C-alpha positions, 0 to 999 in steps of 0.5 A, a space after each residue: 530462493 532469493 529474497 525480494 524484500 528484507 525489512 529489518 527493524 523498521 520504525 516510522 515516527 511522526 510528530 503530532 502537534 496540538 498547535 500550529 505554533 508548536 510545529 513552527 517552534 520545532 523547526 526554528 528552535 534547536 535542541 528543544 522538542 515540541 509535539 508528541 512522538 507517534 510511531 506508525 511502525 515500531 521495530 518491524 522485521 520480516 523477509 519475503 521470497 521472490 514470488 511470494 504473495 503477502 497480505 497486510 492485515 490489521 485494524 485501522 491505524 495499525 501501519 499497513 499503508 505506512 509499511 506499503 509506502 516505505 517498501 514502495 519508496 514513497 516515504 522513508 523509514 525513520 530507522 531500520 534497514 530496507 532491502 528491495 531487489 527489483 522495481 516496485 509499483 504502488 497501486 493506491 487510490 490517489 497515489 501518484 496521480 495529478 488531479 489537475 491533469 487528465 487521465 491521458 496526461 497522467 499516463 504520459 507523466 507517470 511513464 516519463 518519470 519512470 524513464 520510458 521514452 516518448 515513443 515507448 509511452 505512445 506504444 504503451 498508452 493504448 493498452 493502458 487506456 483499453 485496460 482501464 475501460 475509462 473510455 472518453 473519461 481518459 481525457 477528463 481531469 482526474 479530479 472529476 474521477 470517482 475513487 473506482 475510476 482512479 483505481 482503474 487508472 492507477 492499476 492499469 498504469 502500474 501493471 503495464 510497466 511490468 514491475 518486479 514487485 507490485 504493492 496494492 493498497 485497498 485499490 481493488 476495494 473500490 469500483 465495480 466487481 467486473 474490473 476487480 475480477 479482471 484485475 485479479 486475473 492480471 495479478 494471477 498472470 503476475 503470480 505465474 510469472 514469479 512476481 512478488 506482490 503485497 496486498 492490503 485489504 480489509 476483505 478477508 475473502 480477497 485475502 483468502 483467495 489470493 495471499 499465501 502469507 500474511 503480515 498481521 500488524 497491530 498498532 505499528 508492531 508485527 503481531 504474527 507473520 506466517 502462512 495465510 491458512 494459519 494467520 487468517 483464522 486467528 485474525 478473524 477470531 480477534 476481529 470478532 472479539 475486537 468489534 464487541 469491545 467498547 470504545 474504552 476497552 479498545 483504547 485500553 487494548 491499544 495502549 497495552 499493545 503499543 507498550 
C-alpha cells in the first residue's frame, strides 16, 4: 500500500520574547540571539498509508495543531522532511476565512485560490451553501458568525473540493449535533472512497467512533503511534492520572517529558 504522508524527524521551533525590543534586536543584530527557543514539535516521525484515518491526541500544548498545519502546508517545519502525496484540505475554525468578507465571498475567494475557474466556482457554490445550512447568513460578513457557523462554512468548502487528504482540527467540536452527524456521514463517504484523513479532537468518543490509528503527542514528541484500540485506552488512563496532578506536578511532568 502506498504512503499518503511521510513525516521524518520534523521539528518546529519558535522564539519566545519577554520584551518587544528583543524581537526587534533579533532581526537587526546578526550573530546574537535574543529570546528563548521553544519547540512545538521535536523529531516527530511516522508514516500514513493511503486510506488511513489517523487521530492526533494529547493534552493542550502537545503540538497537535502545529503538526496539522505543517501537513496541510499552512506553516513550514523548522527541520525534517515531509512528503505529502495528494491535495490537502485543512478544516479548522477561523483558518482560511477572511472575517471582513461574506460567506459567499469567502467561497469564491477560496475556490479561485485553489485554481478553480469562475464557471466552476458558480457550479460548486450552490452545493456548498446548501451543505453549510447557513441560509441568509451566507451573505453576512464572517466576523458576525459564531464558531459553529465558521466551522460549517469551512467544512462545506473543504469537502466540496474533494481533497485526497482531509485534516480536521477541532472543527466538529463546535456547533450543533445535527451538523456534526451530517459531517461524519460525509467523512464516512470519504473513507469509503479511500481518502486519507487526520482528525484532531479532545472527544474520545469521536476518536473511538472514527479513527483507526492514533498519534499520541506529548509536549512536542510522539509518545505512542499505533492502532486506536491499543493507544486510546492507555491515553485515557494517562488522562485520569494527569487531571489529578497539581499544577506543580504537571509542570514537573512536562519538564521531564520535554527533556
